[in-house]
C-alpha positions in Angstrom: 0.0 0.0 0.0 1.3 3.5 -1.0 1.4 6.4 1.4 -0.3 9.5 -0.1 -2.5 10.4 -3.0 -3.9 13.8 -4.0 -7.0 14.2 -6.2 -7.9 17.3 -8.3 -11.6 17.7 -8.8 -12.2 21.4 -9.3 -15.5 21.1 -11.2 -19.2 20.9 -10.7 -21.2 18.7 -8.4 -22.5 16.4 -11.1 -19.1 15.8 -12.6 -17.7 14.8 -9.2 -20.7 12.6 -8.4 -20.2 10.6 -11.5 -16.6 9.7 -10.6 -16.9 9.6 -6.8 -17.1 5.8 -6.8 -13.9 5.5 -8.8 -12.1 7.9 -6.4 -13.3 5.8 -3.5 -11.9 2.6 -4.9 -8.5 4.3 -5.6 -8.3 5.5 -2.0 -8.3 1.9 -0.8 -4.7 1.6 -2.1 -3.3 4.6 -0.1 -2.8 5.2 3.6 -3.7 8.9 3.2 -6.0 10.5 0.7 -6.4 14.2 0.0 -8.5 16.2 -2.5 -8.5 19.7 -3.9 -12.2 20.4 -4.7 -14.3 23.3 -5.8 -16.8 25.3 -3.7 -19.4 23.7 -5.9 -18.8 20.1 -4.8 -17.3 20.6 -1.4 -20.5 20.0 0.6 -20.8 16.5 -0.8 -17.1 15.7 -0.4 -17.1 16.9 3.2 -19.8 14.2 3.9 -17.6 11.4 2.5 -15.4 9.7 5.0 -12.6 8.4 2.8 -10.6 11.7 2.6 -8.1 12.6 5.3 -7.8 16.2 4.1 -10.0 18.4 2.0 -8.9 21.7 0.3 -11.6 23.9 -1.1 -10.6 25.9 -4.2 -12.8 29.0 -4.5 -13.5 29.2 -8.3 -14.7 32.8 -8.0 -11.1 33.8 -7.1 -9.2 31.7 -9.6 -6.1 33.8 -10.1 -5.4 34.4 -6.4 -6.0 30.8 -5.5 -3.8 29.5 -8.3 -0.8 31.4 -6.8 -1.8 30.3 -3.3 -2.0 26.6 -4.2 1.2 26.6 -6.2 3.1 28.0 -3.2 1.4 25.6 -0.7 1.8 22.4 -2.8 5.0 22.9 -4.8 7.2 21.2 -2.2 4.8 18.6 -0.9 5.4 15.0 -1.9 2.8 12.5 -3.0 3.0 9.0 -4.4 0.3 9.8 -6.9 -1.5 13.0 -8.0 -4.7 12.4 -10.1 -6.3 15.2 -12.0 -9.9 14.5 -13.0 -10.6 18.1 -14.1 -9.9 17.7 -17.8 -9.9 21.4 -18.7 -7.0 22.0 -16.3 -4.7 19.6 -18.3 -3.4 22.8 -20.0 -1.9 24.0 -16.8 -0.2 20.6 -16.3 1.2 20.6 -19.9 2.6 24.1 -19.5 4.8 22.9 -16.7 5.7 19.5 -18.2 8.9 18.7 -19.9 8.1 15.2 -21.0 5.3 12.5 -20.8 6.3 9.0 -20.0 4.1 5.9 -19.9 4.1 2.1 -20.4 2.2 0.4 -23.2 1.5 -3.1 -24.4 0.4 -4.4 -27.8 -1.8 -7.4 -28.3 -0.1 -10.4 -29.9 -3.1 -12.9 -29.9 -1.2 -14.8 -27.2 -1.1 -12.2 -24.4 -4.8 -11.6 -24.0 -5.2 -8.9 -26.7 -5.8 -9.0 -30.4 -2.8 -8.2 -32.6 -3.0 -4.9 -34.6 -2.1 -6.7 -37.9 -2.8 -3.8 -40.2 -0.8 -0.6 -40.6 -3.9 1.5 -40.1 -4.4 0.0 -36.6 -1.7 2.2 -35.0 -1.7 3.9 -31.6 -1.2 7.6 -31.3 -0.5 10.3 -28.7 -2.4 13.4 -29.7 -2.3 17.0 -28.6 -5.5 19.1 -29.1 -6.4 22.8 -28.9 -9.3 24.3 -26.9 -11.7 23.4 -29.7 -10.7 19.8 -29.7 -8.7 20.0 -33.0 -5.6 17.9 -33.2 -2.5 20.2 -33.5 0.2 17.5 -33.4 0.6 13.8 -32.8 3.1 11.1 -32.1 3.0 7.5 -33.3 3.5 5.2 -30.4 3.2 1.9 -32.2 2.7 1.3 -35.9 0.1 -1.4 -36.7 1.5 -4.6 -38.4 4.9 -4.1 -36.6 5.8 -7.1 -34.4 5.6 -6.6 -30.7 8.6 -8.4 -29.3 7.9 -8.2 -25.6 5.1 -10.7 -25.1 3.1 -9.9 -22.0 5.6 -7.2 -20.8 4.9 -3.5 -21.0 7.3 -1.1 -22.9 8.2 2.4 -21.7 7.6 5.3 -24.1 8.9 8.8 -23.4 7.9 11.9 -25.4 9.5 15.3 -24.9 7.0 18.1 -25.4 7.6 20.9 -27.9 6.8 24.5 -27.1 3.6 24.3 -29.0 2.5 21.0 -27.4 2.9 22.7 -24.0 0.3 25.2 -25.0 -2.4 22.6 -25.8 -5.6 22.2 -23.9 -6.0 18.4 -24.2 -4.0 15.3 -24.6 -5.2 11.8 -25.5 -4.1 8.3 -26.4 -6.2 7.0 -29.4 -6.3 4.3 -32.1 -8.0 4.8 -35.5 -8.9 2.3 -38.2 -8.8 2.9 -41.9 -5.9 5.3 -41.7 -5.1 8.2 -39.4 -8.0 10.4 -38.4 -10.6 8.1 -39.9 -13.1 6.0 -37.9 -12.2 5.5 -34.2 -11.7 1.8 -33.3 -12.5 0.5 -29.9 -10.7 -2.8 -29.5 -8.2 -4.6 -27.3 -5.1 -4.1 -29.4 -3.4 -1.9 -26.8 -3.1 -1.3 -23.1 -1.6 1.8 -21.4 -0.6 2.3 -17.7 1.5 4.5 -15.4 1.2 7.8 -17.3 3.4 10.5 -15.8 3.7 14.2 -16.6 7.2 15.0 -15.7 9.0 18.3 -14.9 12.8 18.5 -14.9 14.0 20.0 -11.7 17.4 21.3 -10.7 17.3 19.8 -7.2 17.8 16.1 -7.5 16.5 15.6 -3.9 13.0 16.8 -4.8 10.9 14.5 -6.9 7.9 16.8 -7.3 4.4 15.8 -8.2 3.8 12.7 -10.4 0.6 12.3 -12.2 -0.8 8.7 -12.6 -3.6 7.6 -14.9 -4.3 4.0 -15.3 -6.2 3.1 -18.5 -6.7 -0.1 -20.4 
């Protein structure tokens, strides 16, 4: 069991209510669970017993509170920091040097179907505030052999200046060629996604963001 996890859920009550059961199940794997929530969903969260500390972010004073929270949390250490508020991914990207994660490709022998066509590739995409793709990276090209069996492979991508300005990031597979129909299949698995910031002090590990997705 890991020590500490911090959740970001600075959004509306309905958004938090939908994901509250997921958050509850994640907290079972940590000794201490903390959350930064909005004044809109804080009443519900304060009634839930699985948080050790609750920080309320007043959305009516965003600029002041951003500075306050950066100062208060910059040197705190957590095993995991999980951001559920999708629109704030732009703030994370702006302070990220590189994204790292582990992926696995189906081989027909490891529990997943093999992407046996070139158009069944896996991509990492960066999108603007309107949801338009501004750049992408090919993680695995369909029809290429995956040599690692049931083991995951690390992938590291260093962000460009333009990618740091994006509003959204996503991992996606298409079929019929890039940007054609979206395919939902079990060709790929992704885990342990981290948004990393290079720091000058090697003793400080900073915040690490984890998202588990299959």
